[in-house]
N, C-alpha and C positions, 0 to 999 in steps of 0.2 A: 887390526883384526877385521875380519869380514862381518862381524856382528852388526856394524852400522849399515852395511850394504844389504843385509837380508830383507829388511822391509821393502826395498826397491825391487825385489826379484819377482813380484806379482806380475808385472807386465811381461817380463821375459818368459815366465812359465806359461803364459797364454799363447805364445808363439809356437809355431811348429818348427822343430829342428830338422835339419837335413844332415845326417851323419857324414855323408861324403864330403860336405863342404866344411865341416867343423872337425877339430881334433878329437881324438878319442880320449877317454880318461887315462889310459896307459900312456899315450903320447904326452899329455899334460904333466903327468907325474914324472915321466922320464926327462922332461925339460925343466924340472925344478919346482913345479907347482905342488902345493900341499893341500890336503883335504882339511877344510876349515869347519865344515858342518855337514850334516846329513839329516834328511827328514823322510817320512813315509806316511802315506795315507792308507796303506794296506793294499793298494793297487799299483801305485807308482812309488819309486824311490828316487829322491833327488839328492845328488852329491854336489856340494859347493866347494870349489877349489879356488885358491888364491895364489898369486905369484906375480911374475913380471913378464911382459912380452919381449920380443926380440930387441925393441928399442929401449928396454929398461923401465917402461912405465908400468905401474901397478895395474893388475887386471884380475878380474874374478870371472869364473864360469859357473853356470848351473848345468849339471848333466842329469839326464833322466833315464832311468831304467824302468821298464814296464814288466810287471809280474803277469803270469797266466800263460795259456797255450800260445797266444799270439804275441807274447812279450819279447823282451830283449832290449838292447841298447837303442835308445831313441835319438840321442845326440846331445851336444853341448852348445849352450848359447852364452855369449859374452854378456855379462851383466853391465848395466849402465853405471 
């Protein structure tokens, strides 16, 4: 389960994601990843996905969605 990895997501959340370089939430779900957790602070929504990469190694992503007029999908980062 991803619960053990969630405390490690702080450094990943401080980084800036580039959506063009990272997969979308839909692409991750279509490749077998599942939503493990979600959180919100009222401005941002974070969706945490877990699954396996193309080599079969377990991997987790944190994806950010921003609320408000300038909001939208901000990108997904691989968690350490």
